Phi, psi and omega in degrees: 000124184283168189294325181294315182292320178301316180294322180296318180297314179301321180289322179297316179295312184296336181291345179261108184295332181271001182226053180300131187272138172290338175211175185294339188252355188232114172293151183288153175261013186302327180297343181262006186302318181296314179298317180296318180302314182291326177296315183292329178304324185266322191249353186082178183244012179269072178213154182286146181223152172286153172284155179304331180289347180277058188302314183295320180293320179293317176298323176300316176302314181301316176298320180297323179288336187295137177274168192301327183264004173110350183272177177222144168286160186272168168063046174245146175267113183290344181266001183290134176276117188269144172273177186296324178295320180291320177301316180297320181296315181291328176296326175290320179298323184295343177280353175280169174243172179091184178170181184231135174272003181296149175055042173062045186257159177077304181289334177289319180293315183294329179286321176300315180299323177299316178291322179297322175296318179297328182278317188260333185079005182284115187292343178295329178286324175300308183295326174296319179293320178294320178298320179293323178293315180298318177298316181298316178296325179291340181266000178297137186278118185301325185298336182217316181119007175268190180235149180279173175290306187211142169229140349291155185288134174238354178230153186300333184271352183301322183281350183294153170294123189251125174258333181304147178053034172056037181295293186289320179294322181291319176300313183295325178297317179291318176301327176295326176292323181300320181273336183265327184268076188288347176277305182295325178254034179297339181280355177277116185283173188299319183294318179291321177299325174296316178299320180298315180299320178297319180297319178298315179301315181293321180292320176299318181294326178297311179306319180294321178293324186279345183302128183289136172251136174249096191069237180260010187253131174288141179236224184252209180239150174281163179292327177219146175235138177302134186291339181261307186276338183071004179283153176305137187232166181281142172266236175296173188299334180264002179253084183287160176304119184193166175275135186263127178283339181274301188288339171304325178297314176301318178295318179296318177300317178297311181301323180289342181279349183289122178293142179049060184296146178288162175306326180291321174295317178299318177294323178296315180296311182299320182292317180295318179297316179299322178293318178299322177293324180292327188262006176302138180260124176245155179087003178218151177217154175272131178242130178256133184218161181291144178210163178307139181298140179213141179254121176253180184295323186250353178196164172242158181206147168244017185235166168216171184225152175214155179263123187243132175292133181205106185298344179268354189279146174207181177072037178237140178227149173281151174295322183228142179235143177302141184298334184253311186253002176064022170286153178296133176259114180241145185207162176259174181293345175263020174071020180268118178287134177240158186271333188238148179302320183288349174280350175277128178303154184304324179305318180275331176294321182267345182256009182207144182266092180281339178224151179190177182252027189311319186279357193305301182298320179304314184284326184272333183231308190291314182291314177303322178294315179296316186297328180300333180259353183223070177296155180295149177246145182301000000 
């Protein structure tokens, strides 16, 4: 590789904020962490994988996983070395249509393929990225401008405008890279770039419309919003309609990434941050402890968790908050809301993050830095 091409590749990779490269030649697989985690929960981690430097082999896998209309199924490890039987199975799967944006899916694949094309010049990766982009634009929900969980829908929550797992914010963040990173996405023509800009405008407006209000005060976002009424909606059976303490952070980070944000965007960020500060839980901490090994349908564990009173503790947030009174919303797999953490069966206590520290860095560092350049406007 000559010095000029090596420098060009390094610049192309560095231009993607979500794909910081571990070396000049290999884009990061960090965007697939959630998918890989879910794969290993079910299948374990004792399987052969390509190295991050094996860009073409990983990109070939991503193309093999891609469905005929440009989408991808969720929770696959793109670096897994497939045997002949698995290749045959995925080749059959690729003849289907649809896909899922769950767990940071689809937009991560199309972005990786764009970088793989920049590195290798293999036009198959360019074409796969374009197919993924076209699929993404086609799935934008016309009633508001967000994105669904999965198409075609096989569960009641799949058609909802989805905030959970960074679906809508993640798509919008990638679309912004498509229009701003003109070197890595140089293959996107003017007409398609115009469509992408329109999708961004609609998506940004949608996020502002969906922000929950408590009286006259802005709060955060629900995990799902009904595509027609826009009200907070139920996700999976244990995910009741509620404001999410985790994904609100992702929406705020996306909104803060907008260059020259409008006054409405600034107000949305300020309101969400103020809400996150109000609902911080102090005096309690989550404790993880050893427990008898148990195998569940989607994960195994040798641990359990409990909520422990600790007057010195701070920096804890619930995954879900009541739409009106901001109490923690906890539930079982049969959609029964419970009052106490210990009332959740062990399978859901250890297989789901009901509490976490997701907003800490946002509140302590990222928001203050952003706010210094974006004061509130009357």
